[in-house]
N, C-alpha and C positions, 0 to 999 in steps of 0.2 A: 215344716220345709225338710228336706233331709241334704245332704250334704251332696249325695249329688246331681240332686235338683238345684241347688244352688250352683253348682260347677258349669251346668249345659246352661244355666239362665245369663250366665257370667260368658262362657264361652262364644254361646252363637252372638250374639251384636261385635263385639272384637270381629268376628270370622269376617263377616257382614262391613264392619267398616273398611278391617284390611283388602276385602276385594274391590269397594266401593273404592279406596285411595289406588289401587295398584292394578284394577281390571283393565276396560276398553277407556275408561273414561282419568287414564295416571297421567296422557303426553299432553294434556290442559291441561288440569295441575301442575307439571311440573311448569310447562309457560308461568303459569300467573305465583308462584312458589320463586322455581328454582330457573331463573330465564336462562343464569351462567352456565346452568348442569346440562341445557339445550345447544351449545354453539357449536356448529357445523363449520366447516372448513370449505370457503369460496374456490371457484374453480381455479385462481391462483392463487390457490394458497394461507386466505387472509382470514383468519378465524372472523364469524358472522359478529357481529358489533361491535369488531376490533377495523382500531381507521388507519387506511393503508398511508404509506408516507407521502409527504408532500411536496417534491422540487419545488424546494424556494429559494435555490439556487440559477443562472443563466443555463449553466451544463452541470451534468452532474453521471455519475454510475452507479451499475447496481452489481455489487457481488458475485462474481462468476462469467458477468455479463460485458463483452468489448463496447455496447453498442451506446453510443453516446446520446443521453438524455436529454432535451434544448426546450426552457419553456420561450414565451415571448418576448424574456430579455436579452435571451444569445446575441439577436443582428445586432444589438448596441455592443454589446461584448466584444465579436467578431471585430466588430465596427474600430473598439478602440485600438485590439491588439496591431488591425492592421492599419494602422494611421501611424505608426512609431515605424512604418515601413520606408527607408529611399531605396535608389538604386543603386545600392551594394551590400547590403545587410541579409539575413539567412531566420529563417526562421526557424526554431528549433523545439518542436512538441516535444515533451516526454510526458509515457503516459503510466503514470502509477500503479504498484498490483501489488495484493500480497501474499508471500507462503504459500496458506493455505489455499489459494483460489484453485483452483482446476484446471491444470495447463489444457492453451488452445489445440487443436487439432493438429495447425500450422504454426511453427513460429515459438521460440523460447519462454515465451510468456504472453499473458495478458496486457500488460503496459506496451509492447509491441504494439499488440492488434486493435487495443483502443487510440496509438497516436494514431495509427496507419489508418483508420476510420476518421479520425478529427483533421488529419488531411485533406480526407477527400469534403470533409464539408468547409475548407477553406480554398481546395480549386481553385475557384470561381474568381479567386481576389488577391491570385499569387500561383503563380510559376511552378509547376510540381517540382521542379529542380533547386526551386530555392527553398524547399523545404527538407527538412533533417529529420529524425524521427529518432525517439531515446527510451530509454524503460529506466524505471528506480522500484527497487523495494519500499514496502511502508512498512509500521510498524501495527499487527492487529489492534484495533481500539474498541469497548464496548458498544456494540450498535451497529456494529459498519455493516454486518450480517444481513441486516433488515432494513436498512438506511442509505437515502441515493448520501455518495461521497465524494471530495473533490477528486478527480480519477487522474488531471492532468495538470502539467505548466506550461509555460509560455515566456520562451525570450528568443529576443533577438542578436545573434553575432553577425560580426562582420565579417564581410570572407574573405577577409585576409587570412584569419585567424580558422575557415574551416578543416584543415589538412593539420591548424600545428596545436603539438602537444602540449595542453594548458598545464604547467608543475602543477599547482594548485589552484582549485576547481572552488567556491566559495556557494552554495548552497543556505536557504532558510533552516534547513534542516543537519547538515552534514558535512562537511569539508572532504573534498576527492585530493587525494594526493598521488600523483602516476608515475609509474617504473616503466624501464625501457622491457623488450620483448629477454624472458629467461630468467629473470634477472631478480634478485632481492633490495639490488643497490637503488636508493633512491637517483631522483632524477638529480643532477648535481645543478644544483639550484638557487643562490642566493634568500627567492622569492621563498623555499621552501624554510629553509634555514631560518631565516623572519619570522616565517609563520608558528614555525617549530617555538622557537622562544615567545610568541607573544603569548601560546598557547600555555604555554607552562607556568608562566607571570600570571596569566587569569587563571588557573585550576591551584595554584599554593596558596589564591586568596580566597577563592572561592569556596573551596573544597568539593568542584562537580568529580563526576565519575564521568574517565572518557574510555569509550568502547571503540574499538580499530577493527575493523573487518576487512580483511587482504581478500581482494579476486585476481584473478588472471581472463587471458583471452582460452578459447577453443581448441588453443596447439595442445599435444600430450596428452596423457592417460587420467581419466578422473583423480587418481590417487596421488601424481605426479602435480597435480596443480594444485591439488586440498592442498598440502605440504608446502610449497610453493608461496601461495597467498596465505596459507601462515606463519613463512620465515618473512614476510612483507608486511606483515602486519607488527610480529615481533626486532621487528629492525628500526619500526617507526615507533617503538615503544618506550625500547633502550635509546632511544634518542631523546623521547622525552623524562624520562626518567636521569640520563645525562642533565638536562635541567635542570632537574631540580623536583620535579613533579614525584608524590611519595610513589611507589609500587605499587602499592595498596588500593592504587585512585585512576589507574592503568590494567583495562583488561582486552585480550589480542585475542581475537579467533580468525576463520578459517569458510569461504561458501567457495572455492577454485574459480571453478568457472561455471558456476552452477545461477548466476547475476547476472549478467551481462548487461550493460547500461547502452551499450552499440551493438547493431550486426557486427558478427563474426565474418561476416561477408568481406568484409575490406580490410586492407591493410592499418587503411585512419580507425575503422571499427575494431579492431584488436588493440588497438594505440590505448584507445579510450577505455579499452576492458581493464587494463592494466593496472591496479590500483587496488588503496587502501580508502577507506572512505573512515572519515576522522566523527564519531558525534561525542555531543557533549552531555551529558544525564543530570542534571541538578539536584543538588542533592535532598535528601529527606527529609 
């Protein structure tokens, strides 16, 4: 048997096997030996075989979507919130959002849109004029774009404080220090002095970092407000340093008018937006 004949005897079965594998029967073989190779996108964008995220809390939201999603537990969740209502207080609904989320067609951000939709869900239990909406930006974290997340917070505010500017307002993840109109001088208030001294003592002991972000209302040009927000953050930064906080542990920046927490359509809302947000970052 010559060399050419040997080559042909080897080549013919090889070509036949290749045709059997990649020919008309290939999809069936692929399903059998490589199911992940055949994954397809479903109509909702979920890959075939990939489990869709399930809402495990009473109320949740999705990325780029203002719609509130609820479970059967929402009725009890809502009842518990409304049980704290008295004849005078107001329900403050704060919608959370992330900087990279798409801006809605109407309104400043998805935080306001989410809070407005929640206001509608509570309309059968409390008068609309007793609900005020807020918005608050959050730091993005892994998985938030593909899973349900907590998109709102609820708290009751005494009616006599409705139009009062609270100089220091503390939340679980940040503290807000408010400023007078067109000023980088903090509101003169012993509460602010006391709070900053307490923070300085904590930072010196813990080694935590402080991030200060200045904000303004929407009066004035964007560039001016960006600079004004920076001045406000720097004013708080200098006070902390004067109380013994190491310079390297305090960072200051500005978002200007771009992240309102209340509507700029009212004077009370604009007062809420003239602020510095102080956030503590744990030492790595």
